[in-house]
DSSP file (Angstrom, degrees, kcal/mol; ACC not computed):
  #  RESIDUE AA STRUCTURE BP1 BP2  ACC     N-H-->O    O-->H-N    N-H-->O    O-->H-N    TCO  KAPPA ALPHA  PHI   PSI    X-CA   Y-CA   Z-CA
    1    1 A M     >        0   0    0      0, 0.0     4,-2.2     0, 0.0     5,-0.2   0.000 360.0 360.0 360.0 -33.7  -56.2   10.5  -31.5
    2    2 A K  H  >  +     0   0    0      1,-0.2     4,-2.4     2,-0.2     5,-0.2   0.908 360.0  52.6 -71.1 -33.0  -55.7   14.3  -31.5
    3    3 A R  H  > S+     0   0    0      1,-0.2     4,-2.7     2,-0.2    -1,-0.2   0.940 110.4  48.3 -64.8 -43.9  -53.0   13.9  -28.8
    4    4 A L  H  > S+     0   0    0      2,-0.2     4,-2.6     1,-0.2    -1,-0.2   0.886 112.5  46.3 -56.4 -46.6  -51.2   11.2  -31.1
    5    5 A I  H  X S+     0   0    0     -4,-2.2     4,-2.5     2,-0.2    -1,-0.2   0.871 113.4  49.6 -69.7 -34.7  -51.3   13.4  -34.2
    6    6 A L  H  X S+     0   0    0     -4,-2.4     4,-2.9     2,-0.2     5,-0.3   0.969 112.4  47.4 -71.7 -50.0  -50.0   16.5  -32.2
    7    7 A T  H  X S+     0   0    0     -4,-2.7     4,-2.6     1,-0.2    -2,-0.2   0.922 113.7  49.7 -55.8 -48.9  -47.1   14.4  -30.7
    8    8 A L  H  X S+     0   0    0     -4,-2.6     4,-2.2     2,-0.2    -1,-0.2   0.933 112.4  47.1 -50.6 -55.3  -46.4   13.1  -34.3
    9    9 A A  H  X S+     0   0    0     -4,-2.5     4,-2.8     1,-0.2     5,-0.2   0.925 112.9  47.2 -56.0 -52.3  -46.4   16.6  -35.8
   10   10 A M  H  X S+     0   0    0     -4,-2.9     4,-2.5     1,-0.2     5,-0.2   0.900 111.7  51.8 -66.0 -35.9  -44.1   18.1  -33.0
   11   11 A T  H  X S+     0   0    0     -4,-2.6     4,-1.8    -5,-0.3    -1,-0.2   0.891 112.7  44.4 -65.6 -38.3  -41.7   15.1  -33.4
   12   12 A I  H  X S+     0   0    0     -4,-2.2     4,-2.1     2,-0.2    -2,-0.2   0.922 114.8  49.6 -69.6 -43.2  -41.4   15.6  -37.3
   13   13 A T  H  X S+     0   0    0     -4,-2.8     4,-2.0     1,-0.2    -2,-0.2   0.948 114.5  44.1 -64.9 -47.6  -41.1   19.4  -36.8
   14   14 A L  H  X S+     0   0    0     -4,-2.5     4,-2.4     1,-0.2    -1,-0.2   0.900 113.4  51.0 -63.8 -43.6  -38.3   19.0  -34.1
   15   15 A T  H  X S+     0   0    0     -4,-1.8     4,-2.0    -5,-0.2    -1,-0.2   0.843 110.5  49.1 -67.2 -38.2  -36.6   16.4  -36.2
   16   16 A A  H  X S+     0   0    0     -4,-2.1     4,-1.7     2,-0.2    -1,-0.2   0.833 111.9  48.9 -66.2 -37.7  -36.6   18.6  -39.3
   17   17 A L  H  X S+     0   0    0     -4,-2.0     4,-2.1     2,-0.2    -2,-0.2   0.880 111.6  49.5 -70.2 -39.7  -35.2   21.6  -37.3
   18   18 A L  H  X S+     0   0    0     -4,-2.4     4,-1.8     1,-0.2    -2,-0.2   0.937 113.0  45.4 -67.5 -46.2  -32.5   19.5  -35.9
   19   19 A L  H  X S+     0   0    0     -4,-2.0     4,-2.3     1,-0.2    -1,-0.2   0.871 111.2  53.1 -69.8 -34.6  -31.4   18.1  -39.2
   20   20 A A  H  X S+     0   0    0     -4,-1.7     4,-2.1     2,-0.2    -1,-0.2   0.906 108.9  49.6 -61.3 -44.9  -31.6   21.5  -40.8
   21   21 A S  H  X S+     0   0    0     -4,-2.1     4,-1.3     2,-0.2    -2,-0.2   0.823 110.1  51.2 -59.4 -36.7  -29.3   23.0  -38.1
   22   22 A Q  H  X S+     0   0    0     -4,-1.8     4,-0.7     2,-0.2    -2,-0.2   0.927 112.0  45.9 -65.9 -49.5  -26.8   20.1  -38.6
   23   23 A A  H >< S+     0   0    0     -4,-2.3     3,-0.6     1,-0.2    -2,-0.2   0.871 112.2  51.1 -64.3 -35.6  -26.6   20.6  -42.4
   24   24 A A  H 3< S+     0   0    0     -4,-2.1    -1,-0.2     1,-0.2    -2,-0.2   0.841 108.6  53.3 -70.9 -32.9  -26.3   24.4  -42.1
   25   25 A A  H 3< S+     0   0    0     -4,-1.3    -1,-0.2    -3,-0.1    -2,-0.2   0.602  80.6 113.7 -82.3 -10.2  -23.4   24.0  -39.6
   26   26 A Q    <<  -     0   0    0     -4,-0.7    -3,-0.0    -3,-0.6    -4,-0.0  -0.320  64.9-133.4 -63.2 138.4  -21.3   21.7  -41.8
   27   27 A V        -     0   0    0      1,-0.1    -1,-0.1     3,-0.0    -2,-0.1  -0.768  26.5-111.3 -93.3 141.5  -18.0   23.3  -42.9
   28   28 A P        -     0   0    0      0, 0.0     3,-0.1     0, 0.0    -1,-0.1  -0.314  37.5 -99.4 -66.4 152.2  -17.3   22.9  -46.6
   29   29 A P        -     0   0    0      0, 0.0    35,-0.0     0, 0.0     0, 0.0  -0.281  57.5 -73.7 -68.0 163.4  -14.3   20.6  -47.5
   30   30 A P        -     0   0    0      0, 0.0    35,-0.2     0, 0.0     3,-0.1  -0.221  54.1-107.5 -54.2 140.1  -11.1   22.3  -48.4
   31   31 A A  B     -A   64   0A   0     33,-1.2    33,-2.0     1,-0.1     2,-0.1  -0.307  45.5 -84.5 -65.6 154.8  -10.9   24.0  -51.7
   32   32 A K        -     0   0    0     31,-0.2    -1,-0.1     1,-0.1     2,-0.1  -0.425  52.1-109.9 -55.3 127.7   -8.8   22.4  -54.5
   33   33 A R        -     0   0    0     30,-0.3     2,-0.3    -2,-0.1    30,-0.2  -0.415  32.3-113.2 -70.3 139.2   -5.2   23.5  -54.1
   34   34 A A        -     0   0    0     28,-2.7     3,-0.2     1,-0.1    -1,-0.1  -0.526  12.8-145.6 -72.0 128.8   -4.0   25.9  -56.8
   35   35 A K  S    S+     0   0    0     -2,-0.3     2,-0.5     1,-0.2    -1,-0.1   0.907  90.5  24.2 -65.5 -42.0   -1.4   24.4  -59.1
   36   36 A H        -     0   0    0      2,-0.0     2,-0.5    91,-0.0    -1,-0.2  -0.983  68.8-162.4-126.3 123.9    0.3   27.8  -59.4
   37   37 A V        -     0   0    0     91,-1.1     2,-0.3    -2,-0.5    24,-0.1  -0.928  21.4-177.5-102.2 130.2    0.0   30.6  -56.8
   38   38 A R        -     0   0    0     -2,-0.5    22,-1.6    91,-0.1     2,-0.4  -0.910  32.2-101.4-128.2 151.5    1.0   33.8  -58.3
   39   39 A L  E     +B   59   0B   0     -2,-0.3    20,-0.3    20,-0.2     3,-0.2  -0.595  30.9 177.1 -71.9 131.7    1.4   37.3  -57.0
   40   40 A V  E    S+     0   0B   0     18,-3.0     2,-0.4     1,-0.4    19,-0.2   0.777  83.5  23.8-101.0 -42.6   -1.7   39.6  -58.0
   41   41 A E  E    S-B   58   0B   0     17,-2.0    17,-1.6     3,-0.0    -1,-0.4  -0.998  93.4-121.8-123.6 122.8   -0.2   42.5  -55.9
   42   42 A A  E     -     0   0B   0    109,-0.5   112,-0.2    -2,-0.4    14,-0.1  -0.253  40.6 -87.8 -65.9 149.6    3.5   42.6  -55.3
   43   43 A P  E     +     0   0B   0      0, 0.0   112,-0.8     0, 0.0     2,-0.3  -0.241  59.5 164.1 -59.7 144.6    4.6   42.7  -51.6
   44   44 A Q  E     -B   56   0B   0     12,-2.2    12,-2.6   110,-0.2     2,-0.4  -0.989  44.0 -88.1-156.9 156.9    4.8   46.3  -50.2
   45   45 A V  E     -B   55   0B   0     -2,-0.3   103,-2.2    10,-0.2    10,-0.2  -0.625  32.3-177.4 -70.7 129.8    5.0   48.1  -46.9
   46   46 A E  E    S-     0   0B   0      8,-3.4   101,-0.5    -2,-0.4     2,-0.3   0.797  72.0 -11.1 -89.7 -40.6    1.6   48.8  -45.6
   47   47 A L  E     -B   54   0B   0      7,-1.1     7,-2.9    99,-0.2    -1,-0.4  -0.953  57.7-170.5-162.2 137.4    2.8   50.7  -42.6
   48   48 A S  E     +BC  53 145B   0     97,-2.2    97,-3.5    -2,-0.3     2,-0.3  -0.972  24.3 143.2-138.7 124.9    6.2   51.3  -40.9
   49   49 A M  E >   -BC  52 144B   0      3,-2.2     3,-2.5    -2,-0.4    95,-0.2  -0.979  58.3 -27.4-157.3 145.2    6.5   52.9  -37.5
   50   50 A G  T 3  S-     0   0    0     93,-0.9    93,-0.1    90,-0.3    94,-0.0  -0.216 125.1 -18.4  47.0-123.5    8.6   52.6  -34.3
   51   51 A H  T 3  S+     0   0    0     58,-0.1    56,-3.2    87,-0.1     2,-0.4   0.242 124.0  73.9 -98.2   9.5    9.8   49.0  -34.0
   52   52 A L  E <   -B   49   0B   0     -3,-2.5    -3,-2.2    54,-0.2     2,-0.4  -0.927  48.7-174.0-132.7 150.4    7.3   47.4  -36.3
   53   53 A T  E     -BD  48 104B   0     51,-2.0    51,-3.1    -2,-0.4     2,-0.5  -0.987  15.5-147.2-130.9 144.3    6.6   47.1  -40.2
   54   54 A I  E     -BD  47 103B   0     -7,-2.9    -8,-3.4    -2,-0.4    -7,-1.1  -0.976   9.6-158.3-115.1 126.3    3.5   45.5  -41.9
   55   55 A I  E     -BD  45 102B   0     47,-2.8    47,-2.4    -2,-0.5     2,-0.4  -0.839  10.6-171.8 -96.2 138.3    4.0   43.8  -45.2
   56   56 A R  E     +BD  44 101B   0    -12,-2.6   -12,-2.2    -2,-0.4     2,-0.3  -0.972  12.8 154.7-132.2 145.1    1.0   43.3  -47.4
   57   57 A W  E     - D   0 100B   0     43,-2.0    43,-3.1    -2,-0.4     2,-0.4  -0.965  26.3-139.8-158.6 160.5    0.6   41.3  -50.7
   58   58 A T  E     +BD  41  99B   0    -17,-1.6   -18,-3.0    -2,-0.3   -17,-2.0  -0.956  18.0 177.6-128.8 146.5   -2.1   39.6  -52.6
   59   59 A T  E     -BD  39  98B   0     39,-2.1    39,-2.3    -2,-0.4   -20,-0.2  -0.841  44.0 -86.2-132.0 165.4   -2.1   36.3  -54.5
   60   60 A N  E    S- D   0  97B   0    -22,-1.6    37,-0.3    -2,-0.3    -1,-0.1  -0.354  73.4 -75.3 -64.2 163.6   -4.7   34.3  -56.4
   61   61 A N        -     0   0    0     35,-2.4    -1,-0.1     1,-0.2   -27,-0.1  -0.458  42.5-153.6 -71.1 126.3   -6.5   32.0  -53.8
   62   62 A P        -     0   0    0      0, 0.0   -28,-2.7     0, 0.0    -1,-0.2   0.759  24.5-155.4 -71.8 -21.6   -4.1   29.2  -53.0
   63   63 A G        +     0   0    0    -30,-0.2   -30,-0.3     1,-0.1   -31,-0.2  -0.377  49.1  95.5  80.3-163.5   -6.9   26.7  -52.0
   64   64 A G  B    S+A   31   0A   0    -33,-2.0   -33,-1.2    -2,-0.1    -1,-0.1  -0.447  86.6  10.7  75.4-158.4   -6.3   23.9  -49.7
   65   65 A S        -     0   0    0    -35,-0.2    26,-0.1     2,-0.1    -2,-0.1  -0.200  66.2-132.3 -54.1 142.1   -7.1   24.3  -46.1
   66   66 A D  S    S+     0   0    0     24,-0.1    25,-3.0    55,-0.1     2,-0.6   0.848  92.2  79.9 -70.1 -31.4   -9.0   27.4  -45.1
   67   67 A D  E     +E   90   0C   0     23,-0.2    55,-2.9    21,-0.1     2,-0.3  -0.651  66.1 157.4 -75.6 116.0   -6.5   28.0  -42.2
   68   68 A H  E     -EF  89 121C   0     21,-2.8    21,-3.1    -2,-0.6     2,-0.4  -0.862  30.7-140.8-134.6 168.7   -3.5   29.6  -43.8
   69   69 A Y  E     -EF  88 120C   0     51,-2.7    51,-1.9    -2,-0.3     2,-0.4  -0.998  12.1-136.9-131.4 137.3   -0.5   31.8  -42.8
   70   70 A G  E     -EF  87 119C   0     17,-2.6    17,-2.0    -2,-0.4     2,-0.4  -0.754  30.4-158.5 -78.8 139.3    1.2   34.6  -44.5
   71   71 A V  E     -EF  86 118C   0     47,-3.1    47,-2.3    -2,-0.4     2,-0.5  -0.982  14.9-175.3-128.1 134.1    5.0   34.1  -44.0
   72   72 A V  E     -EF  85 117C   0     13,-2.7    13,-2.3    -2,-0.4     2,-0.5  -0.982   6.5-164.5-124.3 118.7    7.7   36.7  -44.3
   73   73 A Q  E     +EF  84 116C   0     43,-2.6    43,-1.9    -2,-0.5     2,-0.3  -0.885  28.6 160.9 -97.2 133.8   11.4   35.6  -44.0
   74   74 A Y  E     +EF  83 115C   0      9,-2.9     9,-2.3    -2,-0.5     2,-0.3  -0.971  15.4 143.4-153.3 162.8   13.5   38.6  -43.4
   75   75 A G  E     - F   0 114C   0     39,-2.0    39,-3.1    -2,-0.3     6,-0.1  -0.940  57.4 -89.0 178.8-179.1   17.0   39.9  -42.1
   76   76 A T  S    S+     0   0    0     -2,-0.3     5,-0.1    37,-0.2    36,-0.1   0.412 108.1  64.1 -89.3   0.5   19.5   42.5  -42.7
   77   77 A D  B >  S-I   80   0D   0      3,-0.6     3,-2.5    37,-0.2     5,-0.1  -0.976  73.7-145.5-126.1 116.3   21.5   40.5  -45.2
   78   78 A P  T 3  S+     0   0    0      0, 0.0     3,-0.2     0, 0.0    -1,-0.1   0.717 103.5  48.8 -55.0 -21.5   19.7   39.5  -48.5
   79   79 A K  T 3  S+     0   0    0      1,-0.2     2,-0.2    -3,-0.0    -3,-0.0   0.373 112.5  52.1 -94.8  -0.5   21.6   36.1  -48.5
   80   80 A D  B <   +I   77   0D   0     -3,-2.5     2,-1.6     3,-0.0    -3,-0.6  -0.622  56.7 171.4-139.1  69.5   20.6   35.5  -44.9
   81   81 A L        +     0   0    0     -3,-0.2    -6,-0.2    -2,-0.2    -7,-0.1  -0.619  19.4 160.6 -82.3  78.9   16.9   35.8  -44.2
   82   82 A N        +     0   0    0     -2,-1.6     2,-0.4    -9,-0.1    -7,-0.2   0.447  44.8  70.1 -94.4   1.2   17.3   34.4  -40.7
   83   83 A K  E     -E   74   0C   0     -9,-2.3    -9,-2.9    -3,-0.1     2,-0.4  -0.915  60.6-161.2-118.1 147.7   14.1   35.6  -39.1
   84   84 A T  E     -E   73   0C   0     -2,-0.4     2,-0.4   -11,-0.2   -11,-0.2  -0.985   7.0-174.8-129.1 136.9   10.5   34.5  -39.8
   85   85 A A  E     -E   72   0C   0    -13,-2.3   -13,-2.7    -2,-0.4     2,-0.4  -0.989   9.5-171.4-128.2 143.1    7.1   36.2  -39.0
   86   86 A K  E     -E   71   0C   0     -2,-0.4   -15,-0.2   -15,-0.2    17,-0.1  -0.959   8.1-168.2-131.1 149.3    3.8   34.5  -39.6
   87   87 A S  E     -E   70   0C   0    -17,-2.0   -17,-2.6    -2,-0.4     2,-0.2  -1.000  23.1-126.4-135.9 137.0    0.2   35.8  -39.5
   88   88 A P  E     +E   69   0C   0      0, 0.0     2,-0.3     0, 0.0   -19,-0.3  -0.546  30.7 174.7 -82.0 147.8   -2.8   33.6  -39.6
   89   89 A I  E     -E   68   0C   0    -21,-3.1   -21,-2.8    -2,-0.2     2,-0.6  -0.990  26.6-134.4-145.2 154.2   -5.6   34.1  -42.1
   90   90 A R  E     -E   67   0C   0     -2,-0.3   -23,-0.2   -23,-0.2   -24,-0.1  -0.946  26.6-134.8-112.6 119.6   -8.8   32.3  -43.1
   91   91 A L        -     0   0    0    -25,-3.0     2,-0.6    -2,-0.6     7,-0.1  -0.421   4.7-140.1 -72.5 149.0   -9.4   31.9  -46.9
   92   92 A N    >   -     0   0    0      5,-0.2     3,-1.8     1,-0.1     5,-0.1  -0.961   6.2-156.3-108.6 115.7  -12.7   32.6  -48.4
   93   93 A Q  T 3  S+     0   0    0     -2,-0.6    -1,-0.1     1,-0.3   -32,-0.1   0.734  90.5  63.5 -66.4 -21.0  -13.2   29.9  -51.0
   94   94 A G  T 3  S+     0   0    0     -3,-0.0    -1,-0.3     2,-0.0    -3,-0.0   0.636  90.9  74.8 -83.1  -8.8  -15.7   32.3  -52.7
   95   95 A H  S <  S-     0   0    0     -3,-1.8    -3,-0.1     1,-0.1   -34,-0.0  -0.841  70.0-145.8-109.2 144.0  -13.0   34.9  -53.5
   96   96 A P  S    S+     0   0    0      0, 0.0   -35,-2.4     0, 0.0     2,-0.3   0.630  81.7  45.2 -77.7 -14.9  -10.4   34.5  -56.3
   97   97 A H  E     -D   60   0B   0    -37,-0.3     2,-0.4    -5,-0.1   -37,-0.2  -0.897  64.4-153.4-131.3 159.8   -7.7   36.3  -54.5
   98   98 A T  E     -D   59   0B   0    -39,-2.3   -39,-2.1    -2,-0.3     2,-0.6  -0.997   7.7-152.0-132.3 128.7   -6.3   36.5  -51.0
   99   99 A T  E     -D   58   0B   0     -2,-0.4     2,-0.3   -41,-0.2   -41,-0.3  -0.901  12.7-160.7-106.2 123.0   -4.5   39.4  -49.3
  100  100 A F  E     -D   57   0B   0    -43,-3.1   -43,-2.0    -2,-0.6     2,-0.4  -0.770   6.3-169.5-103.4 145.5   -2.0   38.6  -46.7
  101  101 A R  E     -D   56   0B   0     -2,-0.3     2,-0.4   -45,-0.2   -31,-0.2  -0.999   7.0-174.7-134.3 123.8   -0.7   41.1  -44.0
  102  102 A V  E     -D   55   0B   0    -47,-2.4   -47,-2.8    -2,-0.4     2,-0.5  -0.990  13.9-145.5-124.9 131.8    2.3   40.2  -41.9
  103  103 A R  E     -D   54   0B   0     -2,-0.4     2,-0.5   -49,-0.2   -49,-0.2  -0.867   6.4-157.3-104.5 128.1    3.7   42.2  -39.0
  104  104 A L  E     -D   53   0B   0    -51,-3.1   -51,-2.0    -2,-0.5     3,-0.3  -0.914  17.1-165.9-103.5 121.4    7.4   42.3  -38.3
  105  105 A D        +     0   0    0     -2,-0.5   -53,-0.2   -53,-0.2   -51,-0.0  -0.534  55.3  30.5-105.1 168.2    8.2   43.2  -34.8
  106  106 A N  S    S+     0   0    0     -2,-0.2   -54,-0.2     1,-0.2    -1,-0.2   0.752  74.1 166.5  57.5  30.3   11.4   44.3  -33.0
  107  107 A L        -     0   0    0    -56,-3.2    -1,-0.2    -3,-0.3     6,-0.0  -0.428  37.2-117.9 -81.7 158.3   13.0   46.1  -35.9
  108  108 A E    >   -     0   0    0     -2,-0.1     3,-0.7     1,-0.1    30,-0.2  -0.664  35.7-108.9 -90.4 144.7   16.0   48.5  -35.6
  109  109 A P  T 3  S+     0   0    0      0, 0.0    31,-0.2     0, 0.0     3,-0.1  -0.407  96.9  10.8 -70.9 150.6   15.3   52.2  -36.7
  110  110 A R  T 3  S+     0   0    0     29,-0.6     2,-0.4    28,-0.3    30,-0.1   0.826  97.4 136.8  54.3  38.9   16.9   53.4  -39.9
  111  111 A T    <   -     0   0    0     -3,-0.7    27,-2.1    28,-0.1     2,-0.5  -0.921  54.3-130.0-123.1 139.3   17.9   49.9  -40.8
  112  112 A T  E     - G   0 137C   0     -2,-0.4     2,-0.4    25,-0.2    25,-0.2  -0.736  29.5-174.8 -86.8 135.6   17.6   48.3  -44.3
  113  113 A Y  E     - G   0 136C   0     23,-3.2    23,-2.5    -2,-0.5     2,-0.3  -0.963  12.9-150.5-124.9 150.3   15.9   44.8  -44.2
  114  114 A Y  E     +FG  75 135C   0    -39,-3.1   -39,-2.0    -2,-0.4     2,-0.3  -0.848  21.5 177.9-116.8 154.2   15.4   42.4  -46.9
  115  115 A Y  E     -FG  74 134C   0     19,-2.1    19,-2.5    -2,-0.3     2,-0.3  -0.960  23.2-154.7-156.2 160.5   12.5   40.0  -47.1
  116  116 A R  E     -F   73   0C   0    -43,-1.9   -43,-2.6    -2,-0.3     2,-0.3  -0.981  19.7-142.9-138.7 139.6   10.7   37.2  -49.1
  117  117 A V  E     +F   72   0C   0     15,-0.3    14,-2.2    -2,-0.3     2,-0.3  -0.786  27.9 151.1-103.6 151.8    6.9   36.3  -48.8
  118  118 A A  E     -FH  71 130C   0    -47,-2.3   -47,-3.1    -2,-0.3     2,-0.3  -0.934  27.0-138.4-156.6 176.6    5.4   33.0  -49.0
  119  119 A S  E     -F   70   0C   0     10,-0.5     8,-2.5    -2,-0.3     2,-0.3  -0.980  15.4-173.5-142.7 160.9    2.1   31.3  -47.6
  120  120 A E  E     -FH  69 126C   0    -51,-1.9   -51,-2.7    -2,-0.3     6,-0.2  -0.994  29.0-100.4-152.1 156.4    1.3   28.0  -46.1
  121  121 A E  E >   -F   68   0C   0      4,-3.2     3,-2.5    -2,-0.3   -53,-0.3  -0.369  45.9-101.6 -70.7 158.2   -1.6   25.9  -44.9
  122  122 A G  T 3  S+     0   0    0    -55,-2.9   -54,-0.1     1,-0.3    -1,-0.1   0.781 122.7  57.1 -49.4 -34.8   -2.3   25.7  -41.1
  123  123 A G  T 3  S-     0   0    0    -56,-0.3    -1,-0.3     2,-0.1     3,-0.1   0.452 125.6 -99.8 -83.1  -0.5   -0.6   22.2  -41.0
  124  124 A G  S <  S+     0   0    0     -3,-2.5     2,-0.2     1,-0.3    -2,-0.1   0.341  72.7 147.0 100.0  -4.8    2.6   23.7  -42.4
  125  125 A R        -     0   0    0     -5,-0.1    -4,-3.2     1,-0.1    -1,-0.3  -0.469  47.3-128.8 -63.3 128.8    2.2   22.6  -46.0
  126  126 A K  E     -H  120   0C   0     -6,-0.2    -6,-0.3    -2,-0.2    -1,-0.1  -0.592  11.9-128.1 -85.2 142.6    3.8   25.3  -48.1
  127  127 A D  E     -     0   0C   0     -8,-2.5     2,-2.5    -2,-0.2    -8,-0.3  -0.559  35.3-100.2 -76.7 148.9    1.9   26.9  -51.1
  128  128 A P  E    S+     0   0C   0      0, 0.0   -91,-1.1     0, 0.0     2,-0.3  -0.383  90.9 100.6 -73.1  68.4    3.8   26.9  -54.5
  129  129 A L  E     +     0   0C   0     -2,-2.5   -10,-0.5   -10,-0.2     2,-0.3  -0.947  34.7 161.2-153.4 132.2    4.8   30.6  -54.1
  130  130 A K  E     -H  118   0C   0     -2,-0.3   -12,-0.2   -12,-0.1   -14,-0.0  -0.890  29.8-140.2-150.8 115.8    8.1   32.2  -53.1
  131  131 A S        -     0   0    0    -14,-2.2     3,-0.1    -2,-0.3     2,-0.0  -0.215  25.0 -97.1 -70.9 164.2    8.6   35.9  -54.0
  132  132 A P        -     0   0    0      0, 0.0   -15,-0.3     0, 0.0     2,-0.3  -0.331  56.7 -85.6 -65.3 165.6   11.8   37.5  -55.1
  133  133 A V        -     0   0    0    -17,-0.1   -17,-0.2   -19,-0.1     2,-0.2  -0.617  53.4-178.5 -75.1 131.5   13.8   39.3  -52.3
  134  134 A G  E     -G  115   0C   0    -19,-2.5   -19,-2.1    -2,-0.3     2,-0.3  -0.667   8.9-147.0-120.5 178.2   12.6   42.8  -51.6
  135  135 A K  E     +G  114   0C   0     20,-0.4     2,-0.3   -21,-0.2   -21,-0.2  -0.984  14.2 178.0-147.5 162.4   13.8   45.5  -49.2
  136  136 A F  E     -G  113   0C   0    -23,-2.5   -23,-3.2    -2,-0.3     2,-0.4  -0.978  23.9-129.9-153.5 163.3   12.7   48.4  -47.1
  137  137 A I  E     -G  112   0C   0     -2,-0.3   -25,-0.2    19,-0.3    19,-0.1  -0.974  24.7-130.6-118.9 134.2   14.2   50.8  -44.7
  138  138 A T        -     0   0    0    -27,-2.1   -28,-0.3    -2,-0.4     2,-0.1  -0.464  30.6-108.4 -79.2 153.0   12.6   51.3  -41.3
  139  139 A P        -     0   0    0      0, 0.0   -29,-0.6     0, 0.0   -28,-0.1  -0.347  31.3 -99.8 -82.8 166.7   12.0   54.9  -40.2
  140  140 A G    >   -     0   0    0    -31,-0.2     3,-1.6     1,-0.2   -90,-0.3  -0.143  61.8 -61.7 -73.1 173.5   13.8   56.8  -37.5
  141  141 A P  T 3  S+     0   0    0      0, 0.0    -1,-0.2     0, 0.0     3,-0.1  -0.334 125.8  13.7 -58.9 133.1   12.4   57.3  -34.1
  142  142 A G  T 3  S+     0   0    0      1,-0.3     2,-0.1    -3,-0.1    -2,-0.1   0.281 103.0 117.5  84.1 -19.0    9.0   59.2  -34.1
  143  143 A E    <   -     0   0    0     -3,-1.6   -93,-0.9   -93,-0.1     2,-0.4  -0.472  45.3-163.8 -83.3 161.3    8.7   58.8  -37.9
  144  144 A R  E     -C   49   0B   0    -95,-0.2   -95,-0.2    -2,-0.1    -4,-0.0  -0.980   5.1-161.4-148.2 128.4    6.0   56.9  -39.7
  145  145 A I  E     -C   48   0B   0    -97,-3.5   -97,-2.2    -2,-0.4     3,-0.1  -0.960  13.6-154.6-118.4 118.5    5.9   55.7  -43.2
  146  146 A P        -     0   0    0      0, 0.0   -99,-0.2     0, 0.0  -101,-0.1  -0.016  47.9 -38.7 -76.8-174.3    2.5   54.9  -44.7
  147  147 A A  S    S-     0   0    0   -101,-0.5  -101,-0.2     1,-0.1  -100,-0.1  -0.071  72.0 -98.5 -50.7 142.9    1.8   52.5  -47.6
  148  148 A S        -     0   0    0   -103,-2.2     3,-0.3     1,-0.1    -1,-0.1  -0.386  19.7-147.8 -64.8 132.5    4.2   52.4  -50.4
  149  149 A P  S    S+     0   0    0      0, 0.0     2,-0.4     0, 0.0     3,-0.2   0.513  85.1  82.4 -83.5   3.3    3.2   54.5  -53.4
  150  150 A H    >>  +     0   0    0      1,-0.2     3,-2.2     4,-0.1     4,-0.8  -0.347  51.8 153.9 -95.1  46.3    5.0   51.9  -55.7
  151  151 A R  T 34 S+     0   0    0     -2,-0.4  -109,-0.5     1,-0.3     3,-0.4   0.762  70.1  46.5 -47.7 -38.8    2.2   49.4  -55.9
  152  152 A D  T 34 S+     0   0    0     -3,-0.2    -1,-0.3     1,-0.2    -2,-0.1   0.577 115.6  45.4 -83.9 -11.3    3.1   48.0  -59.2
  153  153 A R  T <4 S-     0   0    0     -3,-2.2    -1,-0.2     1,-0.3    -2,-0.2   0.371 103.1-127.3-117.1   6.4    6.9   47.6  -58.4
  154  154 A G     <  -     0   0    0     -4,-0.8    -1,-0.3    -3,-0.4  -110,-0.2  -0.317  64.7  -9.2  80.5-164.9    6.7   46.1  -54.8
  155  155 A V        -     0   0    0   -112,-0.8   -20,-0.4    -4,-0.1  -111,-0.1  -0.410  67.5-165.2 -71.3 134.6    8.6   47.6  -51.9
  156  156 A Q        -     0   0    0     -2,-0.1   -19,-0.3   -22,-0.1  -111,-0.1  -0.858  32.1 -92.1-116.1 153.3   11.1   50.4  -52.8
  157  157 A P        -     0   0    0      0, 0.0     2,-0.6     0, 0.0   -21,-0.1  -0.394  44.3-113.6 -65.1 145.3   13.8   51.8  -50.6
  158  158 A I        -     0   0    0     -2,-0.1   -22,-0.0     1,-0.1     2,-0.0  -0.653  30.7-121.1 -78.6 122.0   12.6   54.9  -48.6
  159  159 A A        -     0   0    0     -2,-0.6     2,-0.3     1,-0.1    -1,-0.1  -0.372  23.7-144.3 -66.1 140.6   14.5   58.1  -49.7
  160  160 A R              0   0    0      1,-0.1    -1,-0.1    -2,-0.0     0, 0.0  -0.795 360.0 360.0-104.0 146.4   16.4   59.8  -46.9
  161  161 A Q              0   0    0     -2,-0.3    -1,-0.1     0, 0.0    -2,-0.0   0.423 360.0 360.0 -96.4 360.0   16.6   63.5  -46.7
């Protein structure tokens, strides 16, 4: 009888542990998609050096799939943003805002680039946000430009000396 009770107790304990592990491992469903995605912090240069520039911006949380991409369309002509850079991000459903960072590679030194930011879900569904066109100037060889001091006005041209 003791053996039967011990076997039953072990079975119940193992079953409870197994079910608890499965419940804890479940991924929550996608958050409700935001009707309006708005810029909370305007796009700006986070860093520019050598052949690369990192653009950063913050929006309200777009919701939808947790797997998202920050997207920057850019080029040297404001009417022809013919290049695209994307960077993956995982949304945190518990946060009201999302900060995106996208790295633009193979840029020419001392060149003016124009860009627009957006975001999309991992499956390619675009979020309802498209920023105005901004611009930045890449530094010369050996120069480095840290974050833009014009946080409230977006990216501003870099003054040349």
